[in-house]
C-alpha positions, -999 to 999 in steps of 0.1 A, spaced: 13 617 -574 10 609 -536 -5 643 -531 -32 636 -557 -38 601 -544 -47 613 -509 -77 635 -519 -89 607 -541 -89 583 -512 -107 608 -490 -135 613 -515 -139 576 -518 -143 572 -481 -169 600 -479 -188 585 -507 -188 551 -490 -200 567 -458 -227 586 -475 -239 555 -494 -240 535 -462 -259 560 -442 -294 554 -458 -291 517 -453 -280 521 -418 -309 544 -411 -333 519 -428 -320 491 -406 -324 513 -375 -359 522 -385 -368 485 -392 -353 475 -358 -377 500 -341 -407 490 -363 -407 452 -363 -414 448 -325 -443 471 -328 -457 451 -358 -454 419 -338 -472 437 -309 -500 448 -332 -504 412 -345 -506 400 -309 -532 426 -301 -553 415 -331 -551 379 -318 -563 390 -283 -592 409 -299 -603 379 -319 -601 357 -288 -622 382 -269 -649 382 -296 -652 345 -296 -650 340 -258 -683 337 -239 -713 315 -230 -732 321 -262 -720 304 -293 -717 330 -321 -705 304 -346 -737 284 -345 -755 281 -378 -788 282 -362 -801 307 -336 -791 343 -330 -754 339 -330 -748 366 -357 -771 391 -340 -754 384 -306 -720 391 -323 -730 425 -335 -751 435 -306 -728 427 -277 -695 409 -286 -680 435 -310 -692 465 -289 -677 449 -258 -644 443 -275 -643 478 -289 -650 491 -254 -621 470 -240 -598 486 -266 -609 522 -260 -611 520 -222 -578 501 -218 -558 523 -241 -573 556 -228 -569 549 -191 -533 537 -196 -526 569 -215 -542 590 -187 -519 574 -162 -489 582 -183 -499 619 -187 -506 623 -150 -472 608 -141 -455 632 -163 -474 662 -149 -466 652 -113 -431 638 -120 -442 608 -99 -443 572 -112 -469 561 -86 -497 585 -96 -527 577 -118 -565 585 -117 -573 559 -90 -545 568 -67 -551 606 -65 -589 606 -61 -598 615 -97 -621 585 -101 -637 591 -67 -644 627 -76 -661 616 -109 -682 592 -88 -692 620 -65 -703 641 -94 -724 612 -108 -740 607 -74 -749 644 -70 -764 643 -105 -787 615 -95 -796 633 -63 -806 665 -83 -822 646 -112 -839 612 -109 -832 602 -145 -804 624 -158 -794 620 -195 -761 604 -203 -746 636 -216 -754 654 -183 -739 626 -163 -707 626 -184 -703 664 -181 -708 665 -144 -684 636 -139 -658 653 -160 -661 686 -142 -658 670 -108 -629 649 -119 -611 680 -131 -618 699 -99 -606 671 -77 -574 666 -98 -566 703 -96 -571 703 -58 -546 674 -56 -521 693 -78 -524 724 -57 -518 703 -26 -487 688 -41 -473 723 -48 -481 737 -13 -469 707 7 -433 694 5 -431 657 8 -399 640 17 -404 609 -5 -422 603 -38 -436 572 -22 -458 593 1 -476 610 -28 -498 580 -39 -505 572 -2 -518 607 3 -538 605 -29 -554 572 -19 -563 588 15 -577 618 -3 -598 595 -26 -610 575 5 -623 607 21 -643 616 -11 -655 580 -13 -667 582 23 -686 614 15 -702 597 -16 -712 566 5 -728 588 32 -748 607 5 -758 574 -11 -771 561 22 -791 593 27 -807 592 -7 -810 554 -11 -785 553 -39 -759 529 -24 -765 501 -49 -762 526 -78 -729 539 -64 -715 504 -60 -724 496 -96 -704 526 -108 -672 517 -90 -676 480 -99 -660 483 -133 -674 457 -157 -681 452 -194 -710 428 -189 -737 454 -198 -718 468 -228 -738 465 -260 -746 485 -291 -762 519 -281 -744 520 -247 -707 521 -255 -706 549 -281 -695 577 -257 -662 559 -253 -653 571 -288 -647 605 -272 -614 591 -257 -601 585 -292 -602 623 -296 -582 626 -264 -556 601 -276 -551 621 -308 -547 653 -288 -521 637 -265 -502 624 -296 -502 659 -311 -489 677 -280 -467 648 -267 -435 667 -269 -449 695 -247 -460 670 -221 -425 654 -222 -408 688 -216 -433 697 -188 -424 664 -172 -389 677 -167 -401 703 -143 -414 738 -142 -380 755 -143 -367 736 -173 -400 739 -192 -401 777 -186 -365 781 -197 -372 765 -231 -402 788 -236 -430 764 -227 -461 778 -209 -459 752 -181 -492 762 -164 -512 759 -196 -497 725 -205 -505 712 -170 -541 725 -173 -544 708 -207 -531 675 -193 -554 676 -163 -583 684 -186 -576 655 -209 -571 631 -179 -604 643 -164 -622 639 -197 -610 603 -201 -617 594 -165 -652 609 -165 -662 591 -197 -648 557 -187 -663 560 -152 -698 567 -166 -697 540 -193 -676 512 -177 -668 521 -141 -635 521 -122 -604 503 -137 -581 504 -107 -543 506 -111 -544 503 -149 -528 538 -154 -501 528 -128 -491 494 -142 -489 502 -179 -467 534 -180 -442 519 -156 -438 487 -175 -433 506 -207 -409 532 -191 -387 505 -176 -381 490 -210 -382 521 -233 -375 552 -212 -396 583 -207 -401 597 -242 -439 602 -244 -442 603 -282 -423 570 -289 -439 553 -258 -476 561 -266 -482 533 -291 -467 508 -266 -488 523 -238 -519 519 -259 -512 483 -268 -501 473 -233 -533 488 -218 -553 469 -243 -535 437 -235 -539 440 -197 -576 449 -199 -584 422 -224 -566 395 -205 -582 405 -172 -616 405 -189 -610 371 -204 -601 358 -169 -632 373 -154 -654 357 -182 -639 322 -179 -629 316 -143 -665 309 -131 -683 305 -164 -712 309 -171 -710 338 -146 -685 367 -147 -661 383 -123 -660 421 -126 -629 432 -143 -623 458 -115 -618 428 -91 -592 411 -114 -574 444 -121 -575 453 -84 -557 420 -75 -531 423 -102 -526 460 -99 -523 460 -61 -496 433 -63 -477 453 -89 -481 485 -69 -466 469 -38 -438 454 -58 -430 489 -72 -431 505 -38 -406 479 -24 -384 483 -55 -383 521 -51 -376 518 -15 -347 494 -21 -333 518 -47 -335 548 -23 -317 528 4 -288 520 -20 
């Protein structure tokens, strides 16, 4: 009898474990889902606040409030969402490709190369079409980013902290060349307008090219696992059968496409791709696929809040969002540098 009782007890325990596994999995899935749901609700609240913030009263029964809502407020808010999410994503991809947390389009010269391409387009063509400006900006951003990647491979740097400093110096050289050409061809004011990121002039018919970055976001989501493996280094990626060079080229191409489109339509959004991925990685780790929704949402939060500050701080005038982002981003950048330095000393 004892011999038969033992198997019965074992079967009961296995059945209990099997019956508990689905519920445990459900609880684990819900624990991962509910914070994201709350974050989405918070994002919707910020979007609504952005739509109803401004000098013009879009709720007025009389006047052109309704037309103003559809002509400028909603397009501006959509542009905030697309630009914030895409530039945050571009920073995350670039940090994985370079294995450096201090790298993003505005700290390696990608944005400056896109601006140089725009400037040369205006030098060659007085009134270039939007598609031509975008294509030239994307090509120059791609070339400049590739040059920086080649430099990182050829030169051995003792500290990862030096990489963004070298990138900022590299971008400063390109910016100086652009300024010189702008002075020669009387395009200095136009050049300043490009690098002064702002959403003031966004209206229906002028923001639609930003929908291109939605395609980039979907592509990154599809190949997220490959980017994650490539972020472990060339040797590991090659050992698991990944074509490292092809993945890096794809990543640089997607980052250049995003930077070129956002630069043409909005302008420069400094340090956004630096702040967001690091904040998310500190909390959630380095898995690109699971971090992407949080990177998108955090990018939207930061851009929308900075835009709201710029719209209200000296109302009825506006402070360009690049100025607000520059102040916040530079403070976070310095904090991260000091934090990394303290960690290396320990």
